[in-house]
Each structure stands twice: as C-alpha cells, then as structure tokens.
C-alpha positions, 0 to 999 in steps of 0.5 A, a space after each residue: 500500500 502506497 508504494 510507487 512503481 514505474 509501469 508501461 501500460 499495455 491495454 485498457 481493461 473493461 472498466 477503463 483502467 490501464 493494464 500493465 504486467 510486472 514480475 508476474 503480477 497484473 496491474 490495473 492502473 486508474 487514469 492510465 492509457 495504452 502505450 503510456 509510461 506512468 508512475 503509479 501508487 499502489 492502492 490494494 494488492 491481492 495474490 497476483 493482482 495489484 490495483 493502483 492509480 497513475 500519479 505521474 504520466 512520464 510518457 503520454 499517449 497521443 490520445 491523452 486529453 487534459 480533463 476539462 474538470 479540475 476534479 478529474 482523477 480525484 472525484 470517483 464519478 467520471 473516470 475517463 475524461 482523459 480519453 476522447 469520447 470516440 475512444 470511450 465508445 470504442 472501449 464500450 463496443 469492445 467490452 460488449 463484443 468480448 463479453 458476448 464472445 467469451 460467455 456465449 460464443 456469439 456475435 450479432 448478425 449486425 452491429 448497430 451504431 452506438 446510441 449517443 447524446 451529449 458528452 457533458 451536461 447529461 445527468 438529471 439526477 445525482 447523489 451528494 455525499 455528506 459526512 460530519 467530521 466530528 474532530 474538525 467540527 465541520 460538514 463535508 459535502 461533495 462526491 465520493 473520491 475515487 477508490 476511497 470513502 473520502 469526499 471531494 468538495 465540488 460546486 461545479 459538476 460538468 456532467 450535471 444538467 444545467 438546471 441542477 447546477 445552482 442547487 449544487 453550488 449553493 448546497 455546501 454553504 446551506 448545509 454547513 450553516 445548519 444548527 444541527 448539521 449532524 442530522 444530514 445523511 445525504 442529498 439527492 438532486 433531480 430534474 424532470 418537469 421540475 427540479 427537486 432536492 431530497 434531503 435524507 436525515 438520520 435524526 429530526 431536523 432543527 426547525 431553523 434548519 428546515 426553514 433554511 431548506 425551504 427558503 433555499 429551495 424556494 429561491 431556486 424554484 425547486 421542490 423539497 422532499 424529506 426522508 427520515 425512516 420511511 419513504 421520501 415525502 414532499 414538503 408540500 403535499 401537492 408537489 409532483 415530479 415527472 419526466 416526459 417522453 416527447 415523441 409519444 406525448 407521455 408524462 411519467 410521474 415518479 418519486 425520489 428513490 424510484 429508478 429513473 434513467 439519468 440521461 434523458 436524451 439517450 433514454 428517449 433515443 433508447 426507447 425509440 430504438 427498442 420500438 424500432 427493432 421490435 417492429 410492433 404491429 397494431 394487433 400485437 400483444 407485447 410483454 414488458 418485463 422489469 417495467 419499472 415506471 413504464 418507460 417502455 410499456 407506455 410508448 409500446 401501448 401507443 402502438 399495439 393492441 395490448 401490453 402486459 407489463 411486469 415488475 417486482 417492486 409493488 410500489 413501482 407497479 402502482 406507479 406504472 398503473 397510475 402513469 397508464 391511467 394518467 396518460 389514458 392507456 387502457 390497453 396496458 396491464 401491470 402486474 407484480 411478480 418475482 422475476 427471479 422465479 419461473 413465470 410460465 404459470 402466471 395467468 397473464 402469461 398463458 395467452 402468449 405474446 408476439 414480442 417481449 422486451 426486458 430491461 433487467 437490473 445488473 444480475 440479468 434475467 436468467 429465469 425469465 429468458 429460460 422460458 422465453 420460447 414458451 411465450 411464443 414471442 417471435 422477437 425479443 429486445 433485451 436492454 442491459 446494464 451489464 454485458 456479462 449477464 447479457 451474454 449469459 442470457 443470450 446463450 440461453 436464448 440461443 439454446 431456445 432457438 433464437 438468433 442474435 440479429 442486432 446488438 449495440 451500445 447505449 452511451 448512457 454514462 459518458 466519461 465513464 466506462 459503464 456499458 449499457 447495451 441493447 440486443 435483438 433476438 428473433 426466433 429461428 
C-alpha cells in the first residue's frame, strides 16, 4: 500500500483502467492509457493482482486529453475524461463484443451504431455525499473520491444538467450553516418537469434548519422532499415530479428513490430504438418485463393492441398503473411478480405474446429468458446494464432457438466506462 512503481501500460481493461504486467503480477492502473509510461501508487494488492492509480504520466499517449474538470482523477464519478469520447465508445463496443464472445460464443448478425447524446451536461439526477467530521467540527459535502470513502468538495459538476447546477453550488454553504448539521445523511438532486432536492436525515431536523431548506429551495424554484425512516415525502403535499417522453406525448410521474434513467436524451433515443427493432404491429400483444415506471410499456401501448407489463417492486407497479391511467392507456396491464422465479404459470402469461422486451437490473434475467420460447414471442429486445449477464442470457436464448440479429451500445454514462447495451433476438 502506497508504494510507487514505474509501469508501461499495455491495454485498457473493461472498466477503463490501464493494464500493465510486472514480475508476474497484473496491474490495473486508474487514469492510465495504452502505450503510456506512468508512475503509479499502489492502492490494494491481492495474490497476483495489484490495483493502483497513475500519479505521474512520464510518457503520454497521443490520445491523452487534459480533463476539462479540475476534479478529474480525484472525484470517483467520471473516470475517463482523459480519453476522447470516440475512444470511450470504442472501449464500450469492445467490452460488449468480448463479453458476448467469451460467455456465449456469439456475435450479432449486425452491429448497430452506438446510441449517443451529449458528452457533458447529461445527468438529471445525482447523489451528494455528506459526512460530519466530528474532530474538525465541520460538514463535508461533495462526491465520493475515487477508490476511497473520502469526499471531494465540488460546486461545479460538468456532467450535471444545467438546471441542477445552482442547487449544487449553493448546497455546501446551506448545509454547513445548519444548527444541527449532524442530522444530514445525504442529498439527492433531480430534474424532470421540475427540479427537486431530497434531503435524507438520520435524526429530526432543527426547525431553523428546515426553514433554511425551504427558503433555499424556494429561491431556486425547486421542490423539497424529506426522508427520515420511511419513504421520501414532499414538503408540500401537492408537489409532483415527472419526466416526459416527447415523441409519444407521455408524462411519467415518479418519486425520489424510484429508478429513473439519468440521461434523458439517450433514454428517449433508447426507447425509440427498442420500438424500432421490435417492429410492433397494431394487433400485437407485447410483454414488458422489469417495467419499472413504464418507460417502455407506455410508448409500446401507443402502438399495439395490448401490453402486459411486469415488475417486482409493488410500489413501482402502482406507479406504472397510475402513469397508464394518467396518460389514458387502457390497453396496458401491470402486474407484480418475482422475476427471479419461473413465470410460465402466471395467468397473464398463458395467452402468449408476439414480442417481449426486458430491461433487467445488473444480475440479468436468467429465469425469465429460460422460458422465453414458451411465450411464443417471435422477437425479443433485451436492454442491459451489464454485458456479462447479457451474454449469459443470450446463450440461453440461443439454446431456445433464437438468433442474435442486432446488438449495440447505449452511451448512457459518458466519461465513464459503464456499458449499457441493447440486443435483438428473433426466433429461428
């Protein structure tokens, strides 16, 4: 720990760290690029693997950029600002291709072009870390540091959407001025049809601090939400937070704590691509698994005879049903089910489907895809936030007679190595 070592970087790992080899050990070096020579500091070591951070670049790659953010390399949020965006996309494309080949021995018939948005100013929600330093008698406010629990104080974040920037800039002074700052757990910022600030507190807020919060949010034109032991609650009972899918004239209500894609532009483009690949027909019956708020289900319901949407979390089921009603979609049914269990016996599955869309969490949808052929679906669109589980599930779909027709990456998180992907399967 702490040792410095000069290294030559051979290539990039899937997570964007440089890989070097020295004396039988594999080094993973944050902030380093292929063909560079760097001085790296050891962060952790186990067996034949060493994790490190580049502290000095001795011989720079011609690809290296000067990061536009002064906190790059310290803040743990953006890890690839030193790499051109085109190279970031190429890394994500390689990651997806290698995972499909390694775990499923697969390649799509057609590679789709990457789905991209803006490189900065895209993030419409963010979690702000807060910690009371009892020794210094001071509140730390910012983002978690890279490879550390330390907090980096940041008042300008280049990846946040513009409406959230003033909230972030004023947050540190606001919270440090509290009479009881120890009560603050963390803060989350949201942007949709309105801006919103959620403050999670570990003990009751002082009345004066609550008044400060209200005045701050009012000045910024933002909703205030509070969360103690239960679910987040609006400070004003009539507060409503939503986001729009403009192409389909849809508005989806959500509450802080619900899952919402962070990148509004790429999310809308992703929904459009999913529907284009699925090619839904007016008479189709479509199944949407892991439906959440109805991000895919509601646009699908605009185009087909019937949509059956299924979600594991009851609160999200209720939210999706409310969104269907609010948007006048009577052909959308939403059900709650444990999607880690077999689904063939569910009443809503017995009539079969023309097409299936699924957007599971990182651990994938193995149980669901094991029964895909039984649904009768001719087309399956799989949206993934983990190429490894997408590859595993793709192998299972192929076993059931489906063919991988298209695949491509979705650049939901520019300046990071996080890979989102979409794949289209058709029955053979």
